[in-house]
N, C-alpha and C positions, 0 to 999 in steps of 0.2 A: 504493500500500500504506500509505503514511504517513497518508493521509486516512481509512483504515479503522481505524487504531489506536484512536482514541477510542471508536468504536462497539464494537469487539471487547472491549477491556478494560473499558469501562463496563458492558456487558451481562454480562460475566463476573463483575465485582464484585457485580452485582445478584443473580445466581443462585447465587453461590458460598457454601459453608458457612463462615461466619466463625468464627474462634476466639473472638471476643468475642460471647457470646450476648446480652449486653445491647444491643449495637448492632443485632443481628438483631431483637430484640424491638421496639426503637424504630422500626425500619424497617417492620416488620409493622404496628405501631400506626398509623403515618402512613398506610400504604396503606389499612387498614381504616377509619380516620377519614375519609379522602377518599371511600372507597366509600360509607360511610353518609351523608356530607354530600350527595353528588351524588344518591343514591337518594331521600333525604328531600326534597331540593329539587325534583326532578322530580315526586314524588308530590304535594307540597303545591301546586305550581303547577297540576298537572292537576286537583286537587280544586277549587281556586279558579276555574279555567276552567269546571269543571262547574257550579258555583254561578252563575257569570256567564251561562252558556248557558241554564240552566234559568230564570233570572230573565227573560231575553229571550223565551224561547219558551213558557214556561208562565204566569208571572205577567203579563208584558206581552202574552201571547196572550189573556188573559181581560179585562184592563182595556183601555179604549180608548186607542189611541195619542194621540188628540186628540178634543176635544169642542167643538161649536159650539152655543150656546143663546142665547135671548133673556134680557135682564135681568129681564123680567117676562112671565108667561103662557107660552102655548105658541106653536109655530111653525105658523101656519095653512097657509102655502104650502111645507111642508117638502119635498114632492116636487120642486117647481121649484128650491128651494134646494139640494137634494141634487144635482140635475143640474148646477147651477152650480158647486158645490164639486168635483164629480168631473172638471170640466174642468182642474183643477190637475194637472199631470203627476206630482206626488208622491203624489196620493191614489189608493189602490188600490180602495177600496170605502167605502160609507156605509150607515148604518142608523139609523132613528129610535129614540128611547128616552124613557122616563119613569123618573126615579130618585128613590127615596124612602128616607130612613133611618127605620127603625121597629123594633118589637119583635115577635118571633114567640113565641106561647105555645101549648103543647100538653101535656096530661096533667100539669099542675102544674109544667112546666118552661118557662123563658123564656130567650130569647137575642136579643141585638141583631143586626140584619142590615141590609144594604143591598139593598133589593128593587128590581130593575130591570124595567120593563115593556119587552118587546121584540117585534119582528115575527119570528116563527119562520122565515120565508122569507129575511129579510135578515140576521139575526144571524150565521149561519155565515160570512158574507162578511167580518165584522170581528172574529170571536171564534173560539176553538178549542173552545168548550163542546160543540158537537155531536159532536166526536171523543172526548169523555171522559164520555159518559153511561154510568153504571153500570146504570141501569134506567130504563124509560120513554123518552120522546122529547120534543123541543121542539114537535113538531107538535100536541100536545094543548093548547098554550097559545093557545087561540082566544078571541076576544072573547065574554064571557058565560059561559065555562066556569068561571071562578074557580079555575083550576088554578095550581099553583106548583111550580117545580123547585128543590130545595134542594141545597146542597153536602153532601158526605158527612159531614163533621165537624159541620155544623149540624144535620143530621138525627139524628146520634147524640146530640148535646146535648139535642135535643127528644124523643128516644126515639120517633121516628116513622118510618114507611116509606111506600112507595107505597100510596095509597088512604086514608091517615089524614088527619084534619082538623087544620089549624093555624089560629090566629087571628092576624091581622096588625093591629097598632096603629100608627098614624102620627100625629105631632103636627100635620102640615099639614092645614088644613081642619077643625080641631077645632071642635066646637060649644060655644057658651057659653050657660049658663042660670044662674038664681039659685043653683044648687047648686055652680057652678064651671065649669071648663073640662074638657071631655071629649074625648079623642082619638078620631079616626075608627077604627072597627073593622070587620073583615070576615073571614069564615071562608073559608079556601081548602082545596082538596084537593090533597094531594101527588101529583103525576102523574109525577115523575121525580127521580132523584138523580144528581148528577155528581161526579166525583172527578178533580182535576188533580194531586193530590199536593202541594198547596201550602197555605199558611195561608188562602188565599182560600176553601177548602172550608168554613171555619167562619164566613164572614162574608157570603157572597153567596147571593142567591136570585133567581129569575127568574119573572115572571108575564106574562100577556098585555098587550100594549101598550094595548089598548082598556080592559081591566079597571083598569089602573093609572091611566089618564086619568080614568076615572070616579071612582076612589077619591080621587085628588088634586084632583078638581074642575077638570080641564083639558079644553078642547075640541080639543086638538091635542097632538102630541108635545112634550115639554119641550125636546128638543134632538136633535142628530144626532151619532152616533159615527163616527169616521173611522179607517180603517186606512191607514197610510202605507207607502211603499216602504222608508224608512229611519227607524227609530225615533229615531236620534240627531239627526235633522234635524227633529224634531217641533216644537220651539219656533219656529224661523223660518218653517216652513211654516204653522203655525197663525196666527202673526201676519200673514203675507202674506194668508191667506184672510180674516181678520177685517177687514183694511184694505180689501178689495175688496167687503165687504158693507155694507149701509146701517147707519146709526147705531142702536144698540140691541142689537147682537149681541156676545156675549162668547165668548172662546175659552180653553181650557185644554188642557194636554197631560199625558202620563204622568209627567213630571218633578215635577209638583206633588204627586202622590200616592205615587209609587214612586221618585222621584229619590234620596232620602236612602239608601234601601236599596241602590240600584245604586252610589252613590258609596262607601258603606261597604264593599261587596265589593271595589271597585277599590282602596280604600285598604288593606284587609286584605291583598289580594294583593301590593301593592307592599311593605308592611311585612314580611310573612312572607318574601317573596323576599329582601329586604335582610338580615333576621336570619339566614336560612339561608345566604346568601352569606357572611356573617361566619363561620359554622360551617365552611363549605368553606375559607375563607381560613385559619382556625386549623389545620385538618387539613393544608392545603397547606404552611403555613409550619413544620409539624412536620418537613417534609423538611429544613429548614435544620439543625435540631439533629441529625438523622440523618447528614447529609452532613458536618457539622463533626466529629462523632465518627469517621466513616469516614476523613476526611482525617487526623485525628490518629493513627488506627490504621495508616494506610498511608503514613506519612511515609517509611519506609525504601524502600518500593516506588517512591514518587515520586522519591526521590533517585536510585535506580538507573536509572529511566527517563530522568531528566535527564542522567545521565552517558552513557547510550547514545545521546543525541542528541535526545531529545524536547524540544520547545519548550514554553514556558509556555502557549501556545495549545492545544497537544495535551493537556497535563495538565488544563487548564481544561475542555476538551471531554470528557475521560473522566468527570469527576464531574458535568458537566451531563447527559451521557447517562444516568448512573446515576440521578440525581434525576428526570429526565424519564421514565425507564422506570418508576420507582415511581409517579409521578403518572399515567401512561397506564394502568397496570394497575388502579390504584384507580378511575380515571374509567370505564374499560370495565366493570368489575364493578358499579360504582354505576349505570351506564347500563342494564345488563341488569336489575338488581334493581328500579330505579326504574320502568322501562317495564313490567315484569311486574306490579308492584304497582299502577301507575296503571291498567292495563287490567283488573285483577281486584278492586280495592278495594271496589267496590260489592257484588260477590258475596260477598266475604269478610265485610263488615259485615252483610249480610243473613243469612249463615250464623250469625254470632255472635249476632245478635238472635233468630233462630229457636231456636238450641240453648239459650241461656241465658235467654231470655224477657225481654230488656232492649231498650230503645229509646234509641238515641243522640240522635236528633233528634225531639223532641216537636213535632208539627205545630201545636200550640196556641202554641208559643213561636217556632219557626223557620218560615221561609216555605215550606220544603219538608220532607217527612218522611223523606227518604232521602239517602244520601251520593252525590252525583254525581261523575263524573270524566270529564274530556275532555282527552286527550293531544294536544298541538299540537307540530308539528315545530319551530316557531320557538322555543318554550321549551326544547326539548331541545338545539337547536343553541346557544342562548345559554348554557345551563348548561355544555355541553362546552367552549365557547370560554373562558368565565370560569374554569372549573376548570383548564384547560390553561395559560392565561396565568399564573394564580397559582402553579401548580406550576413553570412555567418561571422565574418571578421568584425563586422560593425556591431555585433552584439557583445563582444568580449569585454570591452572597457566598461560600458554601463552595468553589465551583469557583475563584473568584478567589484565595481564601486558599490553596488547594492549589497554584496556579500560582506563588505567592510563596515556596514552600519552597526553601531553599538547600541543595543537595546536600552541600556541604563540611561544613556544620554538622551535618547529620543523620548522615552516614557517619562522622564523627569519633568518635561514641560507639557505633557498631555493631561 
């Protein structure tokens, strides 16, 4: 029975109506602060996980995990080279490509773009573009068709649709005459539009591999795109493949083009997690002030319990139970609210955008045009453990102070 006393009295103090309304207000504030801190921490971590997931599956699904190319000219024996590269256990698939930076023009509008010549049969093995075609298809990118597939944002900037003509200007292979240097130009027909919901929609275009070889004055593909089983292992795998190839081959991976973006998201997630953990800590340590005032208010009760035989350990346990109860209630409420928001934040933001006609994430600025959220159990468990530990630590000093109350001194003035 004595072991149950701290729990019974501590829980009674938690739910009892106190005469001191200020103490009740401080206790409620501590609980709500902890609830808000836990909920926001879960929500922000879920959103950052969503950005990280979208980066890996959308942006890195469009750009090659790794590329192998010659330092000069095309790869004449690219089929044999592809078979050799695919023998590496970390390589899932390969596809040839020709890549050119150029400018697209149509109807008085211009936009810079990276135009990639692809093999429509091989490209879906290394890219997700085939799964995100809004109109048209990759099959129409045949040699001699001079068709092009544009990103949705790029097509919007050029004010073109399927069937319209666009002109591509590339600096490579420019002609020189007494009047100056003229870039190579070619008219293409828009045969498809894709949308992956990322910034790449405004900078990528795809054409036939054979057409881009002719335009770039190459007699073979410029290089080979690789899809790997683990994107985070891209750099050592690429280096290992290059080391096994003859001299004259170069390798690059996604970390050269998108690595800074990935590192920025990871850094933001860590910093936001740290800052919000501080908020949780502030809310948890508000329990200290709450319990200190409760101890002061209950000095007479503590003295009576001591005279009835309660030990300092029992008194300490009473107020630890009270503080932990406040913390647990705040954590549970924050957990419920945080999970509910993390699972529905994308729909909430979409509803706000549709109702008020505003856009929170401009695709021309951010790499995706919507707010993703991905709830992970490990983050939820971490938040619960951290919040509970901080709440527990907040109870130690007030509980210890309560156990040091001397009954004779308190009852002398009662």
